[in-house]
C-alpha positions in Angstrom: 97.9 -34.1 -106.9 100.2 -34.7 -109.8 97.4 -34.2 -112.4 96.5 -30.8 -110.6 100.0 -29.6 -111.1 99.9 -30.8 -114.8 96.7 -28.9 -115.4 98.3 -25.7 -113.7 101.4 -26.1 -116.0 99.2 -26.4 -119.1 97.1 -23.3 -117.9 100.5 -21.2 -117.5 101.6 -22.3 -120.9 98.3 -21.3 -122.6 98.3 -18.0 -120.7 101.9 -17.3 -121.9 100.7 -18.2 -125.6 97.6 -16.1 -125.8 98.3 -13.1 -123.7 100.4 -10.8 -125.7 103.3 -9.0 -123.9 103.2 -5.2 -123.6 105.5 -3.8 -126.3 106.9 -0.3 -126.1 106.7 2.2 -129.0 109.9 2.9 -130.8 110.0 6.7 -131.6 112.7 8.3 -133.7 113.5 11.9 -134.0 111.9 12.4 -137.3 108.9 10.4 -136.3 108.4 12.5 -133.3 108.7 15.8 -135.2 106.1 14.4 -137.8 103.5 13.3 -135.0 104.0 16.8 -133.1 103.4 18.7 -136.2 100.5 16.6 -137.4 98.7 16.9 -133.8 99.7 20.8 -133.5 96.7 22.8 -132.5 98.5 26.1 -133.3 99.1 24.8 -136.9 95.3 24.1 -137.4 94.6 27.5 -136.0 97.2 28.9 -138.5 95.5 27.0 -141.4 92.0 28.2 -140.3 93.3 31.9 -140.4 94.7 31.3 -143.8 91.3 30.0 -145.2 89.7 33.0 -143.4 92.0 35.3 -145.3 91.3 33.7 -148.6 87.5 34.1 -148.0 88.1 37.7 -147.1 89.7 38.0 -150.7 86.7 36.5 -152.3 84.5 39.1 -150.4 86.8 41.8 -151.6 86.7 40.7 -155.1 82.9 40.5 -155.1 82.8 44.3 -155.0 84.2 44.3 -158.5 81.2 42.4 -160.1 77.7 43.5 -160.7 75.0 43.3 -158.1 71.5 41.8 -159.1 68.7 42.4 -156.8 65.2 41.3 -157.1 62.1 42.6 -155.2 58.5 41.7 -155.1 55.5 43.3 -153.2 51.9 42.9 -152.7 49.5 45.6 -151.2 46.0 45.7 -150.3 44.4 49.2 -150.1 41.9 49.6 -147.2 39.0 51.9 -147.2 39.6 53.9 -143.9 36.0 55.1 -143.7 34.4 51.7 -144.5 36.9 48.9 -144.5 34.5 46.3 -146.0 34.0 48.3 -149.1 36.5 49.1 -151.9 38.8 52.0 -151.7 37.1 55.0 -153.4 38.3 58.5 -154.2 35.7 61.3 -154.5 36.4 63.5 -157.5 35.3 67.1 -156.8 33.3 69.1 -159.5 36.3 71.3 -160.1 37.5 68.5 -162.4 34.7 69.5 -164.9 37.0 69.8 -167.9 37.7 66.0 -167.5 34.1 64.9 -166.7 31.0 64.9 -168.9 29.1 68.2 -168.8 26.0 66.4 -167.4 28.0 65.5 -164.3 29.5 69.0 -163.9 27.4 69.8 -160.7 27.6 66.5 -159.2 30.5 64.7 -157.2 31.9 61.6 -158.8 33.5 58.7 -157.0 36.3 56.6 -158.7 36.9 53.2 -157.5 40.5 52.1 -156.9 41.9 48.6 -157.2 42.2 47.0 -153.9 45.2 44.7 -154.9 48.4 45.9 -156.2 51.5 43.7 -157.2 54.8 44.7 -158.2 58.1 42.9 -159.0 61.2 44.1 -160.5 65.0 43.5 -161.0 67.9 46.1 -160.6 71.4 45.7 -161.7 74.6 47.9 -160.7 77.9 47.3 -162.1 80.9 49.3 -161.0 82.9 50.7 -163.7 85.6 53.0 -162.1 86.1 53.7 -158.4 89.5 55.6 -158.4 91.2 52.5 -156.5 88.7 52.2 -153.8 87.9 48.6 -154.7 91.3 47.7 -156.2 93.4 48.9 -153.2 91.0 47.1 -150.9 91.6 43.8 -153.0 95.4 44.4 -152.8 95.2 44.9 -148.9 93.6 41.6 -148.5 96.1 39.8 -150.6 98.7 41.3 -148.3 96.7 39.7 -145.5 96.7 36.4 -147.3 100.5 36.5 -147.5 100.8 37.4 -144.1 98.7 34.4 -143.1 100.8 32.1 -145.2 104.0 33.2 -143.7 102.4 33.1 -140.3 101.7 29.5 -140.9 105.3 29.0 -141.9 106.5 30.5 -138.8 104.2 28.6 -136.7 105.5 25.4 -138.3 109.0 26.3 -137.5 108.1 27.1 -133.9 106.3 23.8 -133.5 109.1 21.9 -135.0 111.6 23.6 -132.7 109.3 22.8 -129.8 109.0 19.1 -131.0 112.8 18.8 -131.1 113.1 20.3 -127.6 110.5 17.8 -126.3 112.6 14.9 -127.9 115.9 15.8 -126.7 114.9 16.7 -123.4 113.1 13.4 -123.0 116.1 11.6 -124.3 118.4 13.5 -121.9 116.3 12.5 -118.9 116.6 8.9 -120.2 120.4 9.2 -120.0 120.3 11.1 -116.7 118.4 8.1 -115.1 121.1 5.7 -116.5 123.9 7.9 -115.1 122.0 8.2 -111.8 121.5 4.5 -111.4 125.1 3.7 -112.4 126.2 6.3 -109.8 124.2 4.7 -107.1 125.5 1.2 -108.0 129.0 2.4 -107.7 128.2 3.8 -104.3 126.6 0.4 -103.3 129.7 -1.5 -104.6 132.0 0.6 -102.6 129.9 -0.3 -99.5 130.0 -4.0 -100.3 133.8 -3.9 -100.7 134.2 -2.1 -97.4 132.1 -4.4 -95.3 133.3 -7.4 -97.1 137.1 -6.5 -96.4 136.4 -6.4 -92.7 137.8 -3.0 -92.3 134.7 -0.9 -92.1 135.3 2.0 -89.7 132.2 4.1 -88.4 133.1 7.3 -90.3 133.6 5.4 -93.7 130.4 3.6 -93.3 128.4 6.7 -92.3 129.8 8.6 -95.3 128.8 5.8 -97.8 125.4 5.4 -96.3 124.9 9.0 -96.5 126.3 9.0 -100.1 123.9 6.1 -101.1 120.8 7.9 -99.6 121.5 11.0 -101.5 122.1 9.2 -104.7 118.9 7.3 -104.3 117.2 10.6 -104.2 118.9 11.6 -107.4 117.6 8.4 -109.0 114.0 9.1 -107.8 114.2 12.7 -109.1 115.7 11.6 -112.4 112.9 9.0 -113.0 110.2 11.7 -112.1 111.7 14.0 -114.6 111.9 11.3 -117.2 108.4 10.2 -116.6 107.3 14.1 -116.8 109.3 14.6 -120.1 107.9 11.5 -121.7 104.3 12.3 -120.9 104.7 15.9 -122.3 106.1 14.5 -125.5 103.3 11.9 -125.8 100.6 14.5 -125.3 102.0 16.9 -127.9 102.5 13.9 -130.4 99.0 12.7 -129.6 100.2 9.3 -128.2 98.4 7.5 -125.5 100.0 8.7 -122.2 100.1 4.9 -120.9 102.2 3.9 -123.9 105.8 3.1 -123.1 108.2 5.0 -125.4 111.7 4.0 -126.5 113.5 7.0 -128.1 115.6 5.3 -130.7 117.8 8.4 -131.8 120.9 8.8 -129.4 122.9 11.9 -128.9 125.4 12.3 -131.5 129.0 11.6 -130.5 130.4 14.5 -132.7 128.9 17.4 -134.5 129.6 18.6 -137.8 130.7 22.3 -138.7 127.8 24.6 -139.0 127.8 26.6 -142.3 125.4 29.5 -141.9 125.3 32.5 -144.2 124.1 36.0 -143.7 120.5 36.1 -142.7 118.5 37.8 -145.5 114.9 37.2 -144.7 112.6 35.4 -142.2 109.0 34.7 -142.2 108.5 37.2 -139.5 110.1 39.9 -141.5 107.9 39.0 -144.5 104.8 39.3 -142.5 105.8 42.7 -141.2 106.5 43.8 -144.7 103.2 42.6 -146.0 101.6 44.4 -142.9 103.1 47.6 -144.1 101.9 47.1 -147.6 98.4 46.1 -146.4 98.0 49.2 -144.4 99.2 51.5 -147.1 96.9 50.0 -149.6 94.1 50.2 -147.0 94.8 54.0 -146.5 94.6 54.4 -150.3 91.3 52.8 -150.5 89.9 54.8 -147.6 91.1 58.1 -149.2 89.4 57.1 -152.5 86.2 57.0 -150.6 86.0 60.7 -151.0 86.3 60.4 -154.8 83.3 59.8 -157.3 82.1 56.3 -158.2 80.9 55.4 -161.8 78.6 52.6 -162.3 76.2 51.2 -165.0 72.6 50.6 -163.7 69.5 48.9 -165.3 66.2 48.2 -164.0 63.0 46.4 -165.1 59.6 46.7 -163.2 56.3 44.8 -163.5 53.1 46.2 -162.1 49.5 44.7 -161.8 46.3 46.2 -160.3 43.0 44.3 -159.6 39.9 44.6 -157.4 40.2 40.9 -156.7 43.1 38.9 -155.7 42.0 36.1 -157.9 42.1 38.3 -161.0 45.2 40.2 -160.3 47.2 38.5 -163.0 44.1 38.3 -165.5 44.7 41.7 -166.8 48.0 42.7 -168.5 50.0 44.6 -166.1 52.4 47.5 -167.0 56.1 47.2 -167.7 58.8 49.6 -167.4 62.7 49.3 -167.8 65.7 51.5 -168.2 69.6 51.3 -168.3 72.1 54.1 -168.0 75.2 55.4 -166.1 75.3 56.7 -162.5 77.9 59.0 -161.1 77.9 59.2 -157.3 79.9 62.2 -155.9 80.4 62.4 -152.2 79.9 66.1 -151.3 80.3 66.1 -147.5 81.1 63.4 -145.1 82.6 65.3 -142.0 86.1 64.3 -143.1 85.5 60.6 -142.3 87.4 59.4 -145.3 90.5 61.5 -144.6 90.6 60.4 -141.0 90.2 56.5 -141.8 93.0 57.0 -144.4 95.3 58.7 -141.6 94.5 55.9 -139.3 95.7 53.2 -141.8 98.7 55.3 -142.7 99.9 55.7 -139.1 99.4 52.0 -138.9 101.8 51.5 -141.8 104.4 53.6 -140.0 104.1 51.6 -136.8 104.3 48.2 -138.7 107.5 49.7 -140.5 109.1 50.5 -137.1 108.2 47.0 -135.9 110.0 45.5 -139.1 113.0 47.7 -138.6 113.5 46.5 -134.9 112.6 42.8 -135.8 115.5 42.9 -138.2 117.9 43.9 -135.7 116.7 41.6 -133.0 116.4 38.5 -135.1 119.9 39.0 -136.9 121.3 39.2 -133.4 119.4 36.1 -132.2 120.6 34.2 -135.4 124.2 35.2 -135.3 124.1 34.4 -131.5 122.8 30.8 -132.2 125.5 30.4 -134.7 128.2 31.6 -132.4 126.8 29.5 -129.5 126.8 26.3 -131.6 130.5 26.9 -132.6 131.5 27.7 -129.1 129.8 24.7 -127.7 131.2 22.5 -130.4 134.6 23.7 -129.6 134.1 23.1 -125.9 132.8 19.5 -126.5 136.2 17.9 -127.1 137.7 19.8 -124.0 134.8 18.6 -121.9 135.1 15.0 -123.3 138.8 15.0 -122.1 137.9 16.4 -118.7 135.3 13.5 -118.4 137.8 10.8 -119.5 140.3 12.2 -116.9 137.7 12.1 -114.2 136.6 8.5 -115.2 140.4 7.4 -114.8 140.7 9.3 -111.4 137.5 7.5 -110.2 139.0 4.1 -111.2 142.2 4.9 -109.5 140.2 6.0 -106.3 138.3 2.7 -106.5 141.5 0.7 -106.5 143.0 2.7 -103.6 139.8 2.5 -101.7 139.8 -1.3 -102.2 143.2 -1.5 -100.8 142.5 0.8 -98.0 144.7 3.7 -99.2 141.9 6.2 -99.4 138.8 7.1 -97.5 135.1 7.0 -98.4 135.1 10.8 -98.4 137.6 11.0 -101.2 135.9 8.3 -103.2 132.6 10.2 -102.8 134.1 13.4 -104.1 135.7 11.9 -107.0 132.5 10.0 -107.9 130.3 13.2 -107.6 132.9 15.0 -110.0 132.6 12.2 -112.5 128.8 12.3 -112.2 128.7 16.2 -112.7 130.9 16.0 -115.7 128.7 13.2 -117.3 125.9 15.6 -116.8 127.7 18.6 -118.2 128.7 16.6 -121.3 125.0 15.4 -121.9 123.8 19.1 -121.4 126.4 20.4 -123.7 125.3 17.9 -126.5 121.6 19.1 -125.9 122.5 22.7 -126.2 124.4 22.1 -129.3 121.4 20.3 -131.0 119.1 23.1 -129.8 121.4 25.6 -131.2 121.2 24.2 -134.5 117.4 24.0 -134.3 117.5 27.6 -133.4 119.5 28.4 -136.6 116.9 26.5 -138.6 114.0 28.3 -137.1 115.3 31.7 -137.3 117.2 31.3 -140.9 115.7 31.2 -144.4 
């Protein structure tokens, strides 16, 4: 029996040595931001859009350079009347001047080669297009700048969302602690009431009701905490079963926010480039009605034979040329003018969007600064109110312990302290997010 207990003790010891305990993942605010940014699908899409715009620029620039095309063809002529024989052309006697006098009154057949091979190269180089290509390229360059600024704006949005996720999760952590402490205080009051031997029915009922309500608060707080942590883990690409410890605490005080006048934002720059893009596209469409001057060159090789096997035995004929070509649109039904008008009106609409965005974003930026300063000023007042409520609760506890007050008063004072703790925590959260709003909207 003793040896069995000894073996069990050794088994427990080895189990404790070789089974590693579960270790929670420490996560700071900056680490959370970096992980959420790295895992962001929106940023990956923004990067793909930027690469797509850069590829469009390559396509637009390709119209500046020469086009070299090659072609090759093989044909076999068929004698329709007798497909098994070579193609023949009957020459009438009227061609007497070209035929021997002895054959003047006779019909003559001329045998055509069955096999014809042709190969050639052609080259075209635009020289001047009256801005059709140049403005198209500039339009695409504006699109690239829009994609770059869109990626920057997405980065700011993702960073703001990551900060919101982190501080929301941290706030739920603190609410759980506050709820558990509030419940513990109620249970301690019940213990004092019952241990003193003076528990009347009304006080006991009030305390039991208060404890039940606070148990629900704790349950709700834990559910909200777990939900906030799961969302943070999903967005940061962390295993949802991993336990998190958020290491950054809410600041006890906040520095004064110095924010100057808002001069530009990524959104404004996107809309500004959009105006440029549409205006340049309008010029390019308008230039479609103007001539195009291009250099051209061509080379062609031809070979004919009655037998495929001897198609290249004979020396084929060659021809080549180079020169200038001027293509002049004469009538297109007004399509160029109509397309140019469409792009011009798009530019007008984009300018209106830009003007409105400047007004709205400036107000949002100024409001975020004002809110930060207002909440920061209110924080000290709220702290004082919370400290007074804590002192009041201590006095009520002492009076309750000595039988000088009822459970109803103690519960009311406890609820007031709890609400002020939540309000103080919520104010700190709002101050932090106001600062993040200023960063997101500012330069």
